[in-house]
C-alpha positions as MATLAB code, in Angstrom:
seq = 'MDKIADLRVTMVGKQILSVRTDSDPPQLDWRYDYDRLTYTWCETPPELAEPMARYLKYFGLAFGCFDFGLTARREPVFFECNPNGQWSWLEDETEAPIARAFADLLEGGA';
ca = [
      92.655  101.230   88.971;
      95.517  103.793   90.063;
      96.745  101.935   93.830;
      98.912  104.347   95.207;
      98.675  101.827   98.839;
      96.273   99.352  100.587;
      94.975  100.250  103.978;
      93.684   97.837  106.572;
      90.405   97.933  108.359;
      90.678   95.511  111.523;
      87.160   96.250  113.126;
      86.858   95.284  117.732;
      83.103   95.213  117.912;
      82.096   98.892  117.452;
      86.688   99.730  117.232;
      87.988  100.273  114.445;
      91.766  100.480  113.446;
      92.572  101.457  110.066;
      96.811  101.148  108.935;
      97.594  102.046  105.380;
     100.731   99.632  103.960;
     102.814  102.373  100.974;
     105.357  100.565   99.093;
     107.882  102.753   96.940;
     107.637  101.357   94.698;
     102.996  100.981   94.677;
     103.205   97.907   94.776;
      99.837   95.646   92.556;
     100.027   93.122   95.157;
     102.231   95.053   98.788;
     103.137   91.553   99.722;
     105.732   90.569   97.091;
     108.478   92.778   99.060;
     108.558   93.176  102.206;
     111.727   95.194  102.461;
     110.165   98.045  100.144;
     106.658   98.265  102.311;
     105.747  101.002  106.147;
     102.767  100.823  107.050;
     100.938  104.328  109.314;
      98.664  104.363  111.577;
      95.412  106.583  110.300;
      91.993  107.887  110.168;
      89.481  106.162  109.295;
      87.075  106.734  106.055;
      84.682  107.275  107.594;
      82.397  105.816  104.397;
      83.940  103.152  105.863;
      82.476  102.509  109.229;
      78.625  101.837  108.597;
      78.512   99.053  105.491;
      81.514   97.518  107.885;
      79.467   97.036  110.143;
      76.778   95.875  108.503;
      78.854   93.154  106.425;
      79.927   92.063  109.640;
      76.188   91.942  111.631;
      75.260   90.148  109.062;
      77.186   87.168  109.763;
      77.344   87.449  113.471;
      80.621   87.842  112.937;
      82.418   90.592  116.372;
      85.067   91.320  114.576;
      87.099   91.251  110.835;
      90.344   92.499  108.397;
      88.747   94.688  105.768;
      91.567   94.856  102.401;
      91.026   97.524  101.245;
      93.174   99.511   97.735;
      93.996  103.157   97.863;
      93.337  105.385   94.735;
      95.146  108.753   93.589;
      91.987  110.062   94.750;
      92.469  108.553   98.343;
      89.209  106.202   97.111;
      89.039  102.910   99.190;
      87.858  100.356   96.559;
      86.971   97.062   98.686;
      89.401   94.071   98.571;
      87.646   91.000  100.774;
      87.092   90.917  104.516;
      88.996   88.304  106.598;
      86.763   86.441  109.160;
      90.489   85.489  111.220;
      92.681   88.076  109.864;
      95.655   88.361  110.982;
      96.743   91.370  112.783;
      99.341   91.686  115.457;
     102.500   92.421  112.818;
     100.004   96.027  111.855;
     100.684   96.854  115.370;
     104.095   95.761  116.577;
     105.138   97.981  113.222;
     102.391  101.160  114.309;
     101.267  100.902  118.317;
      97.525  101.004  116.955;
      95.753   99.809  119.713;
      93.982   96.400  118.385;
      95.290   93.855  121.421;
      93.654   96.207  123.144;
      90.131   96.202  120.900;
      90.351   92.646  121.219;
      90.848   93.119  125.560;
      87.829   95.731  125.766;
      85.333   93.550  124.096;
      86.059   90.566  125.828;
      85.389   92.384  128.658;
      82.340   93.169  127.576;
      82.839   96.742  126.308;
      83.479   98.347  122.904;
];
C-alpha cells in the first residue's frame, strides 16, 4: 500500500470526528516516532459514514475509533475498529470536540 498518512475516525453515536496523522517522512506505523507527527482535524470521507454506522450497530456499540491508512490517491484502507479506543490526545492536538460528542450522547442527543 502506498500509505501517505493515517486517519483516526472517532464515531460517537451519530457524530463522526476525523483526525489525520501525518509524519515526515511517512511511516508504516505512526507510533514509531511521535516527534515527527502532525495532527489535523479533517472531513470524514463520505463513503465511510454508512459502513461505520453499520459496524457499530452490528456489534451493539455506541462508540468506536476506526483506523485507516490513506493512500496517495486519498483512498482510505481499513485497519481496525477499537471499541474502547483512545481519543483524548487527538482532542488536545486539534480541538476536535470529541468529549462534547460523548456529553451529547450521554445527554440523549445525537
